[in-house]
N, C-alpha and C positions, 0 to 999 in steps of 0.2 A: 504494499500500499504506499501511497505517497501523502504527504501533508504540506500544503502550500508549495508544491513543486519539488519538495525534498524527499529523499528516500526515508522511509520510516521503518524502524526495527522494533518489533513487538517484544516487550520485556516480560509479559505474562505475570504481572504482579497479582498476588492472591486476591480472589473475589470473595466478598462476604455479603454484599447487598446488590440486588438487581431490581430495577423498576421496569415493569412491562407497561407500555402505553396503550393498554386495552382494558375493558371491563374484566373483572375477576370471573373466570368460568367455574362451574360446579366441579367438573372433572378436567384434568389436564396433565400431560406428561411433565409440565413444569414442577408439579408437586413432587414427583419422583426425584427430579434434580435437586429440589430443595432439601429433601431428606438425605440423599446420597452425598451431597457436598456440604451439608450443614450450612445452608444459605438462608438469608431473609429475602424472599421474593415478594415485592409489593406490586399491586395492580392499580392503574389510574388511567382512565381514558383521557387522552389529550384533546379529543374532539368529540362533539356530540351533535345530535340532530334536533332541530327546532322546527315546528310546524309553521307553515305560512297560513295566515288567516284567510277565511273565506272572502273577506273584503279585498285582500291583495290578489286573490285568484280571480275575482270578478274584474279587477282592473286589467287583467290579461285577456279580458273578453272571452272567458271560458266558462261554459256550463257543462259539467260532466254528462248530463242526460241528453245532450245534443250530439253525442258520439255513440256509434253503434259497436265499437270495438276498443278495448283498452289494452295497452301494452305495458306489462309490469317488468321492471328490471331488478326489483329487490323487495324484501318484506317491508322495508320502510315506505317504499312507494305504495304498497297495498294499504298499510296503516293510514297513511296521510290522504290517500284518495278517498277512502271511506269516511275519514274524519271530516274532510271538506264537504262531502256529500251530506253528512249529517248536519254540519253547520249551515249548509244551504237549504236544508230540508228537502233534499233531493232523494228520491228512491229510484235506483237504476232499474231499467226494464229487465224482465226475466229473459229476454231475447239477446241481451248484450253478450258479446263474445269477449273472452279474456285470453290474452296471449302472454304466457309467462316464460321468462328466460330459462328457468330451471324447474325441475319437478318439485323441489322443496318449496318454491314460491307458489306453485300451483296447489300444493297440499295446504299451505298456509291460507290461501284464498278461501278455504272451506269455513274459516271462522266468520266470513262475511256474506257468503252467498250459498244458495242451494246448489251443490255441486253436480253438474251434468257434463258427461264426457263430450257431448256434442258442442258445448259452448266454451270449454276450457282447453287450451292447447299449451303444451309445454315443450321446451327444448332441453338439452343437456347442460349446456354452459354458455354458448354464445348466440348471437342473433342469427347466425347462419344455420344453426340447428333448427330454428323456428321458421326459416325461409319458406320451405314447402307449404306449411300451413298458412302463413301470411299471404303468400302469393295466390293460394287457392281462393282466399276471401277478398283479395284486393279490389276487385271490380265493384263489389256490393257494399263495402263498409267504409266508414270514415273513422280514423283511428286517433285515439288520444294517448299521449305518452306522458304520464305523470313523472316528474323528475325533481332533482334538487337543484341548488344554485350551480352545481358542477355540471349539470346537463348529463346526457348519456350519448356521447359522441358516436360511438360505433352504431348504436341503434338509429340515431338521427340520420347518419350518413346513409345507412342501408335504406331507410324509408324514402329519403329524398332521391337517392340514385335509382331506385326502382319505381319511382313515379306514384307512390301511394298518396292518397288523400289523407293528410295527417296534420296534427298540431301538437306541440308540447305545452306543458303547463308546470311551472315551478310550484310545488306544493309543500316543500320542506327545504331546509338549509342545513348544510354541514358547516358547523362553526367551531372555533377554538374554545376549549373549556377554560375556566378560571383556575389557574394553578398557583395562585399567589401564596397559598399555605405551604408550598414546597420551596419557597425562596431561600430558606436557610438549611435545606436538607440536601445532602449529597449522596449519590449512589456510585458503586464501583462500575456498574453497567446500566446503561439506558437502552431499552429495546424499542425499535420503531418499525412500523409496518407500512407507513404511507407518507408521501411528501407533506400531507396535511398535518401529521404529527410534528414534523420538523417546523412547519410554519407556525404551529401553536407554541412550540418551544420558544421561538424568537419573539412572538407576539407577547408572551408572558414574561420572557427574560431577554430583553434586547441586547444585554451585555453578556450573554452566556459565553463562558470560556470553557473549553473542554478539559484543560489541565490533565489530571490523571484518570478522568472518567472515560471508560471504553464504550464505544457505540456498537451495538448489534443491530444490523440493518437488513430488512427483508425486501428484496425486489430491486430492479434496476432504476425505476423512477425515484424510489426513496433514496437510493445511493446517489443519484444525480443531485437531489436536493441537499444532501449532506455535503457532497463535494463543492457545491455552489457556495456553501458557507465556509469553505476552507477547513472543514473538520476531517478528522481521521476515522476511517472505518476499520474497526478492529476485528469484527466478526460479521460474516456476510452469508446470507442464504437467499434463495436456494443455490446449492452447488451440487455437482454430480455425487460427491460422497456424503453431502449433508443437505438433503432436499428440504428439511424442515428447520425452523429456527431452534427448536429444542436440541436437535442433533448438532447444529452448528455451535450452540452454547456448550454442549457437553464436550465436544472436541476441544474447545478452548479451555474448559475447566479441567480437563485431564492434564493439561500442562500447567495452568495457573495455580491450581490447588493440589498439586501432587505432593505427597509427603516427602520431607527432606530426608 
């Protein structure tokens, strides 16, 4: 790795504390690491989702019930779409079709609608998985894409490039969380999974200095955000031998916390 254009040599100083910039899960392989290496692992989401009010949605000149098909890219999109419908006192038609990026999103949809196979379509991971179902209904439907302030670029590009009758509507925002209570707290390792986490770090602590803190980074876009700030990446995933963050951390810990 390099830092500010200079070669960086990892010293593998012992790790005692780790902060993961995500909500705490019920079950996780991190808990095994915590026991195995006698660590303190804390959890704190650096970003969170806030709903956009029905008033703000109206300003976008959108009424959900004017659309015959809805494209969902996440569970957050599902939550906030139906929240907006409730705030607008709108009841969606039973004939509305729903196109979900993954099966998990389609199953989650059952919390809000009477589930019928003929009106719910799901892909495996990307918009291309949904392409056959979308194109089959392209001629007869007008599509709404509920999204966040970050948009849904791949889906938007697909719908535009393929000539769909569609519109997007911002129904929720992803924003930086207030981390002011951490101002006097230091951790040996900070774990980040998205560029938004790095953005939140600097919005909360504009004068952040890495010093001896090691950074564990997941994904290329997050890595670019870290490097843009002149920081050093000490632990990176995914990699061929360490496809998950916990595997990457363990590889590091076997060297940093080995017995003398």
